[in-house]
N, C-alpha and C positions, 0 to 999 in steps of 0.2 A: 671125501675131502676133509682135511683136519682144521681145527679152529683157525690157525694161522692163514691158512689160504682163504678162509672164509673172511676173514678180516681185510685181506688185500682185494677180495672181489667187492666186498661193500665200500672199501675207500674208493675205488675207481668208480663204481656208480655213483657215490656221493659228489664226486669232483668231475663227474663227465661233461658238465657244462663248460668247465674251464678248459677240459681237453678240447672240446669242439671249438671254443673261442680261439684256442691257440692255433689251430689247424687253419681256421678261418683267416686268420692275421697272417699266416706264412703264404696261404694260398694268395693272398692280395698283394703280395709281394713280387713283382716280375723277377724271374731269375732264368730266363730264356738263355739256353745253350746251343749253338750260338745266339748271341753275341759272347756270353760267358762272363757277363759281369755281375757275379754272385757274392761281391763283398757286402751289400746291402742288407740281403737276407741272412749273410753270416752273423753281421752285427746285431740284427733283431734278435735272431736265435741265442746268441751268446748273452746278451742282456736278459732276455727271458729265462735261460737257465739259471742265472745269478739270483733273478726275482723268486724262482721257485724254491731255491734254498741249495742248488749246487754249489758247493764251496770250491772246488778244483775244476775250472774251466779254461781250457788253453786255446788261445785264438793263434794259430800256426800259420804264417805267410809262406807262400811258395815264391821261389825265386822268379822275379818277373820276366826273365829270359826264358825260362822253362815254360813259363804261363804263356806267352806270345807263341812260341814253337807249337804249342798244343792248339792253337787257334783261339785262345781266351783273352779277355782284356784283363781279368783280374782273378785271384783265387786264393782262398785260405782254407783251411781245415779245422774243425772244432771237435776237441777232444775233451770230455768230462770223465774223471775217474772217482767212483766211489767205492771206498773201503770198508769193509764189514769185518768185524772181530780183528784178529792181528793180520788179516790180509793173506794167510797162507793157504787159503783154500783154491778153488778154481777161480781162474779168472776169464769173464765172459764179455765178447765184445757184441753190440748191437750197432749195426751200420746201416745208414740210410743216407740217401743223396737228396739234396735241395735244388739241385738244377734240374730244368725241364725242357723239353723240346718247345717251340714256338708254338703259339695257339693254332694257327693256319686258319682256314676259312669254315664257315658252316655251323658256327655257334648259334644256338638258341639263349645261352646264358651268357653273362659276362665271362670271360675266361680269367680274370682276375678278381672275381666278385666274391668267391666263397659262399654263394647263394644256397640256403637251405630249402628244399622243395621235395614233398612226398617223401621224406625219411632219408634222402640223400644230400650230399654237398657236392655242389658243381664248381669245376675251376680247374685249370691247368695245374697239375701236379697232385691234385685231390687224391688221387690213386696212386701215382708213380712219382715220387714215393714220400711226399710231404706227410701224408697220413702215417706212414711208418716212424717218421720223427716224432710226432705227436703221441703214438701209441708207445713207442719204446719209452719215452720221456716219462709218460704217467705210470707205466708200468714200474720202472725204477723207483719214480717219486713214493709210489705206494710203500715199496720196501723200506725206504729211508724214513718215511714219516711214521710207520707204526713200530709199535714195540713186539717183537715176534717172542712167542713162548721158546722155540727154538732158537740157539745161538747161531747166527749167520755168521759165516766165516768165507772170505773171498775177496773178490773186486769184479766191479761190472764198470765196463768202459763206454760211454756213449761215443761213437764215431761218426760225425755228421760232416759229409763231404760233398763237393759241388763240381765234380766234372766226369760224373757216370756217363753222361751223354757223349763225351769225348773220349770215353775209354777207361776212366778211373786211374791212369797211371800217376796222377799227381794227386790222387785222393788216397783211397785204401792202400794202393802199393805203396806210395810214397810215405804214409804213416808206418807201415810195416817195416819198410827198408831203413827207416831212421829210428826205429824201435821207439816210437811215442806210443805204440801199442804193440802189446805182445801176448795175445790171448791163447787161452787152453781151449777155448771154443768160441764160434763165432756163428751169428744169427744174423742174416743179412735181409733186406728188404724184400717182401714176397706178398703172399695170399693168405687169408683167415681160413679159407676152406680147403686149403691142400698144403702138403710140405713138400717144396721143390729140392730134390736131391740132386739134380743135373741140369746143365743147359748147354746150348750149342756153342761152338767156337765161331769165330767170323773172321774172314780175310777180305781186306779190301785192296784191290789191285789198281793200278793205273797203267792203261795201254796209250803210249805216246807213238802216233804214226807219223813219219815224215816222209814226203814225197816231192815233188817239183813242181813250182807253180808254172803257169803258161798263160796266153791269152786265150779267152774262152772259144775265140774263133779257130784256135789252132789247138785243140786239146791233146792231140796225139804228141805235142812237143813237149808235154808235161807228164808228170807221175802223179795221179789223182788219189790223194790221201783219204779223202771220203770214201771213195769208191773201194779202196782197200778195207776201211773201216767197215764198210757194209757186207764184204766178203767175212771179215772177223766175226760180225754179229751173228751171221747165218750159221758160222760154224760154232759160235758159243751157245746159241740157242738150240742148235741139234744136240750139243752135249748135254744142255740141261734136262732134255727129255729122259737121258739116261740115268740121271740121278735119281728118279723115282724108284729106281729098282734096287738103290741101295739102301736096305732099311736098317735103321738103329733097334738094337736089342733094349734100349731104355724106354720104358713107359712115357708116354707124352711127347717123345721125339720120334717123329715119322722117317724123313728121308734129308739128305742135303738139299739145298736150295742155291739157285745163281738169279740174281737180277742186276740188270745194267741200270743204273740209275743216273748217269751223267753222261752227256755226249756234247762235245763242242769242236768247233773247226772251221777253216774256211778263211778268206781275205775279203771276198767281195763275190757280188753275183757274177760278174763277168770274168772271173778268175779262177782257173784250176787251182783247188785247194792244196797246197803244200804241206797242211798239217790237220791232225785230227786226234782228239783224245777221248778216250773211253775210260769210265770208271765203272766196276762193278763190285758187287757184294756178293760173297760165296760163303753160305753157312755150313760149317763142320759139323757132322754128328760126332758124338763122343769117340767113337770107334776110328775116327779117320786122323791122318798124320799130316800136318799142315805142308810139310817140304814134299809130300808126294802129290797133293792137291795142287800146288803152286807150279811144279813141273808140268803137270798134266796140262794145265791152262795154258803155260808158255809154249808148250809143243802146238797146242791147237791154234794159238795166234800166229805164231811163226809160219806155221805151215799155209794158213789162209792168207796171210800177208804177202808171201812170196808168190802168190799166184798172179802178181801185177807187178812188172818190172819196174825198177828204179824206187821201189818202196822199202822203208826199214822200219820194222816195228821193237818197241822197247817196252818191257813189263816190269814195273816196279811196286814194290809192296808199299801200301799207304798205312794200314793198319792191319795188326793181328792179335785178336782176343782169343786165348785159350779157351776151350771148352771146360765145364766143372763137372766133376762127378763122372760117373754115378757113385754117390754115397751108399754104403750098403743100408738096406731098409731096416736092418735089426741093429743099427748102431745106437749107441746109448743115447745120443742126442736126439734122434728120431724118436726112440721110444718113450723118453720123457716128455717130448713135446707131444705125441699122440696121446699119452695117458692124461695129460692136462686138457688137451683138446676135447676128449670125451667127457672129461668130467665138468668142465666149464658149460659145454655146449649141450650137455645131457644127452650125449649120442651113445649107442651101443656099439656101432660100427666104427671101424677104425678110420681115420683120415685118409684120403688118397695121397699115396707119396709118388711122385712123377717128376718127370724133366719137363723142360720148357724149351722152344726153339729159338727163343731170343737169347741173347747175352747179357750179363750183368757184371756186378763188382764181386759177386760171390766167389769168382774164380780166383781173385787176388788171394784170398784167405785159404782156399783150398790149395793152392799152388805153394804154399808155404807148408805144407802138412797139418794144417789146422782142421780139425772137426767142423764141418760148416754145413748150414741148410739154409735155406730161403724161406721165410716165414715172417708175416706181418699183417697189415691191414690191407684187405682188398677181396673181391669176389673169387669165384672158382677159376674164370680165366680172365685174361687182359681185355678180351673183347667185351665181356660184360660191362667192364668200367670205363669203355670207350678210351683206353689207355692210348696216348699218342694220336688222337682222334678228337673230333668236335664233341662238346658236352661230355669232357671227362668227369667221372663221379664216383664217390664212394659211399656204400650205405653206412649211416651212422652206427646202427647195430654191429656191423663188422669192425668197424673202428674200436669200438667198446670192447668187443670180444677180443679181439687181437691184443689190446692191453692186459686184460685179465689173463688170457693163457700166456703170454709173456712173462708176466709176474710171477705167476705160479711155477712157471719152468725155471725162472732164476732162482727163485725159493728153493726148488728141489737141489740146484746145484751148489746153493749155497749152505745148504745144511748137509751134504755129502759128509759122511766122516772120514777123518784122515785113513 
């Protein structure tokens, strides 16, 4: 490790308490999505970035009609650009999201407390992905505050967005489409102990079943939509079992999944139900094509629905998130990150490079042809950190290590010779 990188690591160690406090402060600001009222936390981060010395910070408001259509109350995006040298080198974006899923039940810590216990910080968003906001901010701050022996040249953009939990269409995708960011490389929120080079796609479908109401004393005069729904559910669960045999070749991604997450229907206890709605989540491995999967499910639904006279079934797409990757394991971005990972953590082995079964904002950069990986502050798996579960947490050592590795990686790309 050269002297410049040692300076970066020492600066982060010296300022780690400020980074921890910053993370605590943003964990303590509720930013649940839904409801998706994330302007308060965006305002706070904007002011903190200005206090930290970031001169160019843009507070970008999204059209309110689009925000409402996405099921959110309010939305802005934050972009802070830091130019080094004449700015003609690589442009790297660091993207993390500040919206979180609601806390839910079962917490032993205050979900908005940011409490420290046994080397960990607890709170909703502590791992996913407010910790990445803190790690990326201080990684870049280290580069801005120190005079390097090597001349740095290029640009680093912090892109902090607040709609990942609803798909990222008005966050990273919006920023890319409107050219607020135009990176050569992208690092998106991830984990400290692995480099993620792929993730699943996701398809949400709504099945609307229409029948005919009738008095419960004369059920044969109606067409029972819930009974048809039960047939459809049986067919879907039978189909789900077959997915286990469709294996992905990407390490870390096993097979496609299907979950029925919502069911509603009926009028009253004494009425044959004339409507039933089913919503399902179908995860796609990178090898699958969405149109083939969608047609497959439509055929299953229509075949099952037609087993009852007078029933109509309509299948509509609610959400589609493309899969990400797999990015080649020998890509420049992965090689540089891996080298700094080994150096900072003092490891001889290579970091694990793998896919994950969830979906995230990394796909928006990958879809634009931008070399992208997921790397940030977090454990080996989402389960370790209780991500999206009670008592979500992050190890403080992982937060600090992520900032160091990210800073050294930025340094390498900003010192690349033209």
